[in-house]
Residue frames as a rotation matrix with the C-alpha (Angstrom) as fourth column:
MET 1
0.951 0.171 -0.258 -22.24
-0.039 -0.759 -0.650 3.36
-0.307 0.628 -0.715 -19.49
SER 2
0.453 -0.827 0.332 -19.18
0.886 0.374 -0.275 3.22
0.104 0.419 0.902 -21.75
ALA 3
-0.183 -0.631 -0.754 -16.46
0.650 -0.653 0.389 5.76
-0.737 -0.419 0.530 -21.42
SER 4
-0.892 -0.184 0.413 -17.18
0.448 -0.475 0.757 7.21
0.057 0.861 0.506 -24.85
ALA 5
-0.047 0.962 0.269 -20.81
0.653 -0.174 0.737 7.91
0.756 0.210 -0.620 -23.80
LEU 6
0.100 0.053 -0.994 -19.87
0.953 -0.293 0.080 9.90
-0.287 -0.955 -0.080 -20.70
PRO 7
0.922 0.191 0.337 -20.10
0.276 -0.935 -0.224 13.66
0.272 0.300 -0.914 -20.58
ARG 8
0.076 -0.898 0.433 -16.99
0.016 -0.433 -0.901 15.84
0.997 0.076 -0.018 -20.21
MET 9
0.734 0.143 -0.664 -15.52
0.615 0.272 0.740 15.70
0.287 -0.952 0.111 -16.78
THR 10
0.589 -0.658 0.468 -13.31
-0.712 -0.697 -0.085 17.55
0.382 -0.283 -0.880 -14.44
ALA 11
-0.430 -0.807 -0.405 -10.33
-0.436 0.579 -0.689 15.81
0.790 -0.120 -0.601 -12.82
ASP 12
-0.753 0.172 0.635 -12.19
-0.606 0.196 -0.771 15.41
-0.257 -0.965 -0.043 -9.53
GLU 13
0.361 0.932 0.032 -15.28
-0.832 0.338 -0.441 13.96
-0.422 0.132 0.897 -11.31
PHE 14
0.374 -0.316 -0.872 -13.03
-0.604 0.630 -0.488 11.63
0.704 0.709 0.044 -13.31
ILE 15
-0.698 -0.710 0.093 -11.27
-0.535 0.431 -0.727 10.35
0.476 -0.557 -0.681 -10.21
ALA 16
-0.395 0.661 0.639 -14.56
-0.698 0.236 -0.676 9.49
-0.598 -0.713 0.368 -8.58
TRP 17
0.683 0.570 -0.456 -15.78
-0.728 0.483 -0.486 7.71
-0.057 0.664 0.745 -11.82
ALA 18
0.107 -0.692 -0.713 -12.47
-0.622 0.513 -0.592 5.91
0.776 0.507 -0.375 -12.31
MET 19
-0.735 -0.367 0.570 -12.40
-0.677 0.365 -0.639 4.53
0.027 -0.856 -0.517 -8.76
GLU 20
0.101 0.856 0.507 -15.65
-0.659 0.440 -0.610 2.74
-0.745 -0.273 0.608 -9.56
GLN 21
0.524 0.066 -0.849 -14.37
-0.798 0.386 -0.463 0.99
0.297 0.920 0.254 -12.71
PRO 22
0.979 -0.204 -0.019 -12.95
0.203 0.955 0.216 -2.54
-0.026 -0.216 0.976 -12.75
GLU 23
0.524 -0.851 -0.041 -9.26
-0.182 -0.160 0.970 -2.78
-0.832 -0.501 -0.239 -11.74
THR 24
-0.148 -0.565 0.811 -8.37
0.697 0.522 0.491 -4.26
-0.702 0.638 0.317 -15.08
GLU 25
0.466 0.294 0.835 -9.56
0.825 -0.487 -0.288 -1.08
0.321 0.823 -0.469 -16.94
HIS 26
-0.269 -0.648 -0.712 -7.34
0.737 -0.615 0.281 1.98
-0.620 -0.450 0.643 -17.10
TYR 27
0.614 0.521 0.594 -8.26
0.757 -0.601 -0.256 5.44
0.223 0.607 -0.763 -18.28
GLU 28
-0.668 -0.616 -0.418 -6.80
0.686 -0.728 -0.024 8.97
-0.289 -0.303 0.908 -18.50
LEU 29
0.556 0.789 -0.259 -8.65
0.634 -0.605 -0.482 12.33
-0.537 0.104 -0.837 -18.75
VAL 30
-0.630 -0.706 0.322 -7.63
0.729 -0.395 0.559 14.50
-0.267 0.587 0.764 -21.59
ALA 31
-0.961 0.263 0.085 -9.14
-0.211 -0.897 0.388 17.96
0.178 0.355 0.918 -21.89
GLY 32
-0.385 0.867 0.316 -12.27
-0.846 -0.194 -0.497 16.68
-0.370 -0.458 0.808 -20.11
GLU 33
0.486 0.520 -0.702 -12.60
-0.801 0.586 -0.121 13.50
0.348 0.622 0.702 -22.17
ILE 34
0.390 -0.318 0.864 -12.07
-0.525 0.694 0.492 10.02
-0.756 -0.646 0.104 -20.88
VAL 35
0.194 -0.463 -0.865 -9.45
-0.884 0.299 -0.359 8.06
0.425 0.834 -0.351 -22.91
ALA 36
0.966 0.101 0.237 -9.20
-0.169 0.943 0.288 4.25
-0.194 -0.318 0.928 -22.56
MET 37
0.057 -0.990 -0.130 -5.71
-0.950 -0.094 0.299 2.97
-0.308 0.107 -0.945 -22.25
ALA 38
0.500 0.118 -0.858 -4.81
-0.613 0.748 -0.254 -0.01
0.612 0.653 0.446 -24.39
PRO 39
0.957 -0.250 0.145 -3.51
0.085 0.724 0.685 -3.23
-0.276 -0.643 0.714 -22.82
GLU 40
0.450 -0.877 -0.171 0.25
-0.840 -0.480 0.254 -3.27
-0.305 0.029 -0.952 -22.51
ARG 41
0.679 -0.366 -0.637 2.76
-0.187 0.752 -0.632 -5.52
0.710 0.548 0.442 -24.21
ALA 42
0.818 -0.365 -0.445 5.18
0.575 0.538 0.616 -7.44
0.014 -0.760 0.650 -22.13
SER 43
-0.123 -0.949 0.291 8.16
0.865 -0.246 -0.438 -5.30
0.487 0.197 0.851 -23.24
HIS 44
0.005 0.297 0.955 6.27
-0.139 -0.945 0.295 -2.18
0.990 -0.134 0.037 -21.99
VAL 45
0.936 0.350 0.034 5.62
-0.108 0.196 0.975 -3.80
0.334 -0.916 0.221 -18.59
ARG 46
0.460 -0.853 -0.248 9.26
0.882 0.471 0.017 -4.97
0.102 -0.226 0.969 -18.43
GLY 47
-0.266 -0.567 0.780 10.46
0.500 -0.773 -0.391 -1.37
0.824 0.286 0.489 -19.19
LYS 48
0.447 0.524 0.725 8.25
-0.363 -0.635 0.682 0.13
0.818 -0.568 -0.093 -16.45
GLN 49
0.971 -0.095 -0.217 9.50
0.232 0.571 0.787 -2.41
0.049 -0.815 0.577 -13.92
ARG 50
0.187 -0.982 0.025 13.19
0.949 0.174 -0.263 -1.94
0.254 0.073 0.965 -14.87
ILE 51
-0.261 -0.318 0.912 13.04
0.215 -0.940 -0.266 1.89
0.941 0.127 0.313 -14.78
PHE 52
0.700 0.548 0.459 11.18
-0.374 -0.267 0.888 1.88
0.609 -0.793 0.018 -11.49
GLN 53
0.834 -0.421 -0.356 13.76
0.552 0.643 0.531 -0.46
0.005 -0.640 0.768 -9.99
ARG 54
-0.192 -0.931 0.309 16.71
0.858 -0.312 -0.408 1.76
0.476 0.187 0.859 -11.20
LEU 55
-0.017 0.137 0.990 15.02
-0.158 -0.979 0.132 4.96
0.987 -0.154 0.038 -9.89
ASP 56
0.888 0.442 0.130 14.17
-0.220 0.157 0.963 3.31
0.405 -0.883 0.237 -6.55
ALA 57
0.615 -0.720 -0.320 17.63
0.786 0.589 0.187 1.95
0.054 -0.367 0.929 -6.09
ALA 58
-0.334 -0.689 0.643 19.25
0.596 -0.683 -0.422 5.37
0.730 0.242 0.639 -6.97
ILE 59
0.346 0.531 0.773 16.91
-0.327 -0.704 0.630 7.13
0.880 -0.471 -0.070 -4.47
VAL 60
0.980 0.019 -0.200 17.89
0.165 0.488 0.857 4.65
0.114 -0.873 0.475 -1.70
ALA 61
0.252 -0.966 0.060 21.65
0.933 0.226 -0.281 4.83
0.258 0.126 0.958 -2.68
ALA 62
-0.413 -0.397 0.820 21.57
0.284 -0.911 -0.298 8.69
0.866 0.110 0.489 -2.47
GLY 63
-0.643 0.164 -0.748 19.57
0.760 0.021 -0.649 8.65
-0.091 -0.986 -0.138 0.87
LEU 64
-0.881 0.357 0.311 16.97
-0.201 -0.877 0.437 10.97
0.429 0.323 0.844 -0.58
ARG 65
-0.642 0.767 0.010 13.55
0.059 0.063 -0.996 11.59
-0.764 -0.639 -0.086 0.94
CYS 66
-0.407 0.434 -0.804 11.84
-0.912 -0.237 0.334 10.66
-0.046 0.869 0.492 -2.39
GLU 67
-0.124 0.446 0.886 9.59
-0.072 0.887 -0.457 7.79
-0.990 -0.120 -0.077 -3.58
ALA 68
-0.869 -0.035 -0.494 9.38
-0.495 0.085 0.865 6.16
0.011 0.996 -0.091 -6.97
PHE 69
-0.057 0.914 0.402 5.93
-0.377 0.353 -0.856 4.91
-0.925 -0.200 0.324 -8.09
VAL 70
-0.993 -0.119 0.016 5.11
-0.034 0.407 0.913 2.56
-0.115 0.906 -0.408 -10.97
ASP 71
-0.672 0.741 0.013 1.86
0.180 0.147 0.973 3.06
0.719 0.656 -0.232 -12.71
GLY 72
-0.244 0.772 -0.587 -1.53
0.878 0.433 0.204 3.84
0.412 -0.466 -0.783 -11.16
LEU 73
-0.108 0.202 -0.974 -1.22
0.658 -0.720 -0.222 7.34
-0.746 -0.664 -0.055 -9.53
GLY 74
0.530 0.441 0.724 -2.63
0.833 -0.431 -0.347 10.26
0.159 0.787 -0.596 -11.44
VAL 75
-0.604 -0.645 -0.468 -0.81
0.634 -0.745 0.208 13.45
-0.482 -0.171 0.859 -12.28
GLN 76
0.501 0.862 0.075 -3.19
0.782 -0.414 -0.465 16.36
-0.370 0.291 -0.882 -12.85
ALA 77
-0.593 -0.673 0.442 -1.97
0.802 -0.547 0.242 18.93
0.078 0.498 0.864 -15.44
ASP 78
-0.892 0.362 0.271 -5.14
-0.366 -0.930 0.037 21.05
0.265 -0.066 0.962 -15.04
GLU 79
-0.465 0.765 0.446 -8.71
-0.706 -0.017 -0.708 20.92
-0.534 -0.644 0.548 -14.09
THR 80
0.596 0.780 -0.190 -9.64
-0.699 0.388 -0.600 18.70
-0.395 0.491 0.777 -17.03
THR 81
0.496 -0.522 -0.694 -6.50
-0.454 0.525 -0.720 16.68
0.740 0.672 0.023 -17.74
LEU 82
0.379 -0.394 0.837 -5.09
-0.807 0.301 0.508 13.83
-0.452 -0.868 -0.204 -15.61
TYR 83
0.272 -0.424 -0.864 -2.53
-0.672 0.559 -0.486 11.40
0.689 0.712 -0.133 -16.77
ILE 84
0.897 -0.084 0.434 -1.33
-0.256 0.702 0.664 8.13
-0.360 -0.707 0.609 -15.43
PRO 85
0.261 -0.846 -0.465 2.46
-0.933 -0.096 -0.348 8.09
0.249 0.525 -0.814 -16.15
ASP 86
0.542 -0.140 -0.828 4.27
-0.034 0.982 -0.188 4.71
0.839 0.130 0.528 -16.29
VAL 87
0.082 -0.543 -0.836 6.75
0.969 0.240 -0.060 5.72
0.233 -0.805 0.546 -13.52
LEU 88
0.486 -0.019 0.874 7.29
-0.034 -0.999 -0.003 8.86
0.873 -0.029 -0.486 -11.46
VAL 89
-0.327 -0.596 -0.734 9.28
0.860 0.134 -0.492 10.20
0.391 -0.792 0.468 -8.60
ARG 90
0.608 0.517 0.603 8.04
0.053 -0.784 0.619 12.52
0.792 -0.344 -0.504 -5.89
CYS 91
-0.493 -0.795 -0.354 10.17
0.509 0.066 -0.858 14.00
0.706 -0.603 0.372 -3.24
GLY 92
-0.429 0.289 0.856 9.09
-0.670 -0.737 -0.087 15.17
0.606 -0.611 0.510 0.30
PRO 93
-0.474 0.312 0.824 6.98
-0.721 0.400 -0.566 13.74
-0.506 -0.862 0.035 3.02
PRO 94
-0.945 0.183 0.272 5.43
0.276 0.892 0.357 10.29
-0.177 0.412 -0.894 2.19
LEU 95
-0.542 0.840 -0.018 1.98
-0.522 -0.319 0.791 10.37
0.659 0.438 0.611 0.51
PRO 96
-0.197 0.584 0.787 -0.98
-0.844 0.307 -0.439 9.26
-0.498 -0.751 0.433 2.57
ASP 97
-0.768 -0.111 0.631 -1.84
0.056 0.969 0.239 5.56
-0.638 0.219 -0.738 1.85
GLY 98
0.040 0.931 0.362 -5.13
0.602 0.267 -0.753 6.55
-0.798 0.248 -0.550 0.26
ALA 99
-0.113 -0.190 -0.975 -3.69
-0.434 -0.874 0.220 8.98
-0.894 0.448 0.016 -2.22
VAL 100
0.379 0.211 0.901 -4.61
0.633 0.651 -0.418 8.46
-0.675 0.729 0.113 -5.82
THR 101
0.807 -0.183 0.562 -3.00
0.393 -0.543 -0.742 11.50
0.441 0.819 -0.366 -7.36
ILE 102
-0.033 -0.854 -0.519 0.31
0.915 -0.235 0.328 13.38
-0.402 -0.464 0.789 -7.02
SER 103
0.895 0.437 -0.089 0.35
0.385 -0.858 -0.339 17.09
-0.224 0.269 -0.937 -7.30
ASP 104
0.684 -0.711 -0.165 4.13
-0.679 -0.702 0.213 17.56
-0.267 -0.034 -0.963 -7.23
PRO 105
0.827 -0.444 0.344 6.05
0.494 0.867 -0.070 14.91
-0.268 0.228 0.936 -9.29
MET 106
0.360 -0.767 -0.531 9.65
-0.438 -0.642 0.629 15.74
-0.824 0.006 -0.567 -10.00
ILE 107
-0.794 -0.547 -0.266 10.42
-0.522 0.389 0.759 13.02
-0.312 0.742 -0.594 -12.56
VAL 108
0.361 0.932 0.030 7.86
-0.602 0.258 -0.756 11.71
-0.712 0.255 0.654 -14.99
VAL 109
-0.768 -0.634 0.088 8.55
-0.371 0.553 0.746 8.58
-0.522 0.540 -0.660 -17.16
GLU 110
0.512 0.849 -0.131 6.56
-0.638 0.273 -0.720 7.36
-0.576 0.452 0.681 -20.17
ILE 111
-0.542 -0.566 0.621 7.48
0.058 0.712 0.700 4.15
-0.839 0.415 -0.353 -22.01
LEU 112
-0.404 0.416 -0.815 6.57
-0.877 -0.430 0.216 4.65
-0.261 0.802 0.538 -25.70
SER 113
-0.434 0.397 0.809 3.96
0.262 0.915 -0.308 2.34
-0.862 0.079 -0.501 -27.03
PRO 114
-0.843 0.034 0.537 2.45
0.534 -0.068 0.843 2.29
0.066 0.997 0.039 -30.53
SER 115
0.083 0.985 0.149 -1.01
0.919 -0.134 0.370 3.44
0.385 0.106 -0.917 -29.35
ALA 116
0.820 0.267 -0.507 0.28
0.512 -0.738 0.439 6.44
-0.257 -0.620 -0.742 -27.31
ARG 117
-0.105 -0.966 0.236 3.44
0.984 -0.067 0.164 7.49
-0.143 0.249 0.958 -29.18
GLY 118
-0.228 0.081 0.970 1.99
0.524 -0.830 0.192 10.78
0.821 0.552 0.147 -30.36
THR 119
0.777 0.601 0.189 0.41
0.121 -0.437 0.891 11.73
0.618 -0.670 -0.412 -27.07
ASP 120
0.666 -0.580 -0.470 3.57
0.685 0.223 0.694 10.86
-0.298 -0.783 0.546 -25.04
THR 121
-0.380 -0.903 0.202 5.80
0.902 -0.313 0.298 13.08
-0.206 0.296 0.933 -27.30
GLY 122
-0.454 0.299 0.839 3.24
0.360 -0.800 0.480 15.88
0.815 0.520 0.255 -27.81
ALA 123
0.372 0.776 0.510 0.42
-0.168 -0.484 0.859 16.69
0.913 -0.405 -0.049 -25.50
LYS 124
0.844 -0.014 -0.536 1.93
0.501 0.374 0.780 14.99
0.190 -0.927 0.323 -22.40
PHE 125
-0.253 -0.965 0.064 5.33
0.928 -0.261 -0.266 16.67
0.273 -0.008 0.962 -23.03
ALA 126
-0.491 0.032 0.871 3.69
0.048 -0.997 0.064 20.09
0.870 0.073 0.488 -22.94
ASP 127
0.602 0.772 0.205 1.25
-0.202 -0.101 0.974 19.27
0.773 -0.628 0.095 -20.11
TYR 128
0.544 -0.386 -0.745 3.83
0.784 0.550 0.287 17.71
0.298 -0.741 0.602 -17.80
PHE 129
-0.536 -0.843 0.049 5.99
0.795 -0.524 -0.307 20.82
0.284 -0.125 0.951 -17.99
ARG 130
-0.094 0.551 0.829 3.11
-0.130 -0.833 0.538 22.96
0.987 -0.058 0.150 -16.98
ILE 131
0.858 0.278 -0.431 3.36
0.341 0.319 0.884 21.36
0.383 -0.906 0.179 -13.58
PRO 132
0.683 -0.612 0.399 5.81
-0.576 -0.787 -0.222 23.49
0.450 -0.078 -0.890 -11.67
SER 133
0.441 -0.550 0.709 7.50
-0.595 0.412 0.690 20.63
-0.672 -0.726 -0.145 -9.74
VAL 134
0.853 -0.121 0.507 8.28
0.379 0.812 -0.445 18.61
-0.358 0.572 0.738 -12.92
ARG 135
0.366 -0.820 -0.439 12.01
-0.563 -0.571 0.597 18.84
-0.741 0.029 -0.671 -13.62
HIS 136
-0.772 -0.631 -0.072 12.54
-0.500 0.534 0.682 15.71
-0.392 0.562 -0.728 -15.75
TYR 137
0.519 0.853 0.059 10.41
-0.619 0.422 -0.662 13.99
-0.590 0.307 0.747 -18.38
LEU 138
-0.609 -0.789 0.086 11.86
-0.546 0.495 0.675 10.82
-0.575 0.364 -0.733 -19.70
ILE 139
0.587 0.722 -0.366 10.44
-0.761 0.338 -0.554 9.28
-0.277 0.603 0.748 -22.84
VAL 140
-0.302 -0.729 0.614 11.77
-0.530 0.664 0.528 5.72
-0.792 -0.166 -0.587 -23.15
ARG 141
0.437 0.339 -0.833 11.98
-0.890 0.296 -0.346 3.82
0.129 0.893 0.431 -26.45
MET 142
0.385 -0.298 0.873 12.50
-0.476 0.747 0.465 0.22
-0.791 -0.594 0.146 -25.38
GLU 143
0.865 -0.019 0.502 12.89
0.370 0.700 -0.611 -1.20
-0.340 0.714 0.612 -28.91
THR 144
0.646 -0.667 0.370 15.79
0.207 -0.314 -0.927 1.11
0.735 0.675 -0.065 -29.70
LYS 145
0.270 -0.492 -0.828 17.19
0.962 0.110 0.248 1.37
-0.031 -0.864 0.503 -26.06
THR 146
-0.592 -0.412 0.693 16.92
0.460 -0.878 -0.129 5.19
0.662 0.243 0.710 -26.22
VAL 147
0.074 0.618 -0.782 15.76
0.954 -0.273 -0.126 7.74
-0.292 -0.737 -0.610 -23.70
ILE 148
-0.136 -0.025 0.990 14.76
0.456 -0.889 0.040 11.21
0.880 0.457 0.132 -24.70
HIS 149
-0.162 -0.060 -0.985 15.52
0.980 -0.130 -0.153 13.19
-0.119 -0.990 0.080 -21.50
HIS 150
0.153 0.330 0.932 13.75
0.353 -0.899 0.260 16.56
0.923 0.289 -0.254 -21.26
THR 151
-0.351 -0.274 -0.896 14.96
0.936 -0.060 -0.348 18.71
0.041 -0.960 0.278 -18.47
GLY 152
0.476 0.590 0.652 12.96
0.507 -0.790 0.344 21.74
0.718 0.167 -0.675 -17.29
ASP 153
-0.718 -0.668 -0.193 14.52
0.576 -0.416 -0.703 24.68
0.389 -0.617 0.684 -15.34
ARG 154
-0.232 0.646 -0.727 12.68
0.809 -0.287 -0.513 27.13
-0.540 -0.708 -0.456 -13.01
SER 155
-0.604 0.048 -0.796 12.60
-0.250 -0.959 0.132 29.83
-0.757 0.279 0.591 -15.64
GLY 156
0.459 0.888 0.034 10.48
-0.341 0.212 -0.916 27.64
-0.820 0.409 0.400 -18.00
GLY 157
-0.002 -0.586 -0.810 13.33
-1.000 0.006 -0.002 26.59
0.006 0.810 -0.586 -20.26
ILE 158
0.751 0.156 0.642 13.52
-0.218 0.976 0.018 22.97
-0.624 -0.153 0.767 -21.48
SER 159
-0.162 -0.825 -0.541 16.63
-0.979 0.063 0.196 21.26
-0.127 0.561 -0.818 -22.74
THR 160
0.875 0.475 0.091 16.57
-0.442 0.862 -0.248 17.84
-0.196 0.177 0.964 -24.42
ARG 161
-0.309 -0.951 -0.025 19.21
-0.911 0.289 0.295 15.15
-0.273 0.114 -0.955 -24.55
ILE 162
0.721 0.431 -0.543 18.97
-0.586 0.797 -0.145 11.83
0.370 0.422 0.827 -26.42
VAL 163
-0.092 -0.732 0.675 20.65
-0.920 0.322 0.223 9.02
-0.380 -0.601 -0.703 -24.40
ARG 164
0.586 0.200 -0.785 21.56
-0.553 0.807 -0.208 5.75
0.592 0.556 0.583 -26.03
ASP 165
0.407 -0.417 -0.812 24.14
0.662 0.748 -0.052 4.71
0.629 -0.517 0.581 -23.51
GLY 166
-0.640 -0.713 0.284 25.88
0.252 -0.545 -0.800 6.10
0.726 -0.441 0.529 -20.51
PRO 167
-0.658 0.349 -0.668 24.47
0.729 0.071 -0.681 7.66
-0.190 -0.934 -0.301 -17.38
ILE 168
-0.035 0.688 0.725 21.42
0.438 -0.641 0.630 9.82
0.898 0.339 -0.278 -17.03
THR 169
-0.858 -0.302 -0.415 21.85
0.507 -0.371 -0.778 12.47
0.081 -0.878 0.472 -14.33
LEU 170
0.136 0.961 0.241 18.66
0.570 -0.275 0.774 13.73
0.810 0.032 -0.585 -12.73
HIS 171
-0.573 -0.371 -0.731 19.43
0.806 -0.414 -0.423 16.81
-0.146 -0.831 0.536 -10.68
PRO 172
-0.521 0.023 0.853 17.43
-0.820 0.264 -0.508 17.60
-0.237 -0.964 -0.119 -8.75
PRO 173
0.944 0.166 0.286 16.84
-0.266 -0.134 0.955 15.45
0.196 -0.977 -0.082 -6.88
GLY 174
0.203 -0.951 0.234 20.48
-0.977 -0.180 0.118 14.34
-0.070 -0.253 -0.965 -7.23
ILE 175
0.365 -0.057 0.929 20.50
-0.121 0.987 0.108 10.75
-0.923 -0.152 0.353 -8.68
VAL 176
-0.350 -0.514 -0.783 22.25
-0.914 0.005 0.405 9.06
-0.205 0.858 -0.471 -11.57
LEU 177
0.707 0.527 0.473 20.82
-0.340 0.838 -0.426 6.20
-0.621 0.140 0.771 -13.57
ASN 178
-0.378 -0.857 -0.349 23.41
-0.831 0.149 0.536 3.89
-0.408 0.493 -0.769 -15.03
ASP 179
-0.989 -0.150 -0.013 22.95
-0.142 0.903 0.406 0.93
-0.049 0.403 -0.914 -17.35
LEU 180
-0.360 0.930 0.070 19.29
-0.803 -0.271 -0.530 1.65
-0.475 -0.247 0.845 -17.79
PHE 181
0.447 0.594 -0.668 18.76
-0.875 0.445 -0.190 -1.11
0.184 0.670 0.719 -20.36
SER 182
-0.609 -0.711 -0.352 21.12
-0.545 0.697 -0.466 -3.68
0.576 -0.092 -0.812 -18.85
ALA 183
0.360 0.804 -0.473 19.17
-0.180 0.557 0.810 -6.60
0.915 -0.206 0.345 -17.43
GLU 184
0.062 -0.491 -0.869 21.75
0.801 0.544 -0.251 -7.10
0.595 -0.680 0.427 -14.71
ALA 185
-0.772 -0.414 0.481 22.03
0.122 -0.840 -0.528 -3.54
0.623 -0.349 0.700 -13.53
GLY 186
-0.359 0.659 0.661 19.99
-0.818 -0.563 0.118 -2.59
0.450 -0.498 0.741 -10.41
ARG 187
0.529 0.549 -0.647 19.61
-0.141 0.808 0.571 -6.12
0.837 -0.212 0.505 -9.23
């Protein structure tokens, strides 16, 4: 049965369904509807890898009890919406090996792509900040080497900074990303 022919689902039903799909197919659940994710361009994949590497290195350098994850793990915004961010950071005890979702991400990163640009800057922006643990949402434009850094505070306020060069401070958890677009940095 194709994704478009399936009935509306809850996040739990979606996870069970998605676990039965071929590994080459990727989906998200938006307001109960399954949305197929388009194949990724090489620049998108490189961007995910680079940001993951920078975040992972910064976590290790700071000696934090956090983990960076690239692709694959779901973040549930509500009972009928589950996204698969490009990169995320979670702090605390390690996740069990069998985990497929994260309920408490602190940093969420999306690399903009032509097919998801509107969703990443609109619905996902609003939905990610409904999750109490999310403190940073980074929207990365690889083609212009720009990061839109949204920071949420505990009172529900959100501030935005556009970064074209220079460091990106992520507090909490207490890390700084330098030279995000430099191919040599982080190696």
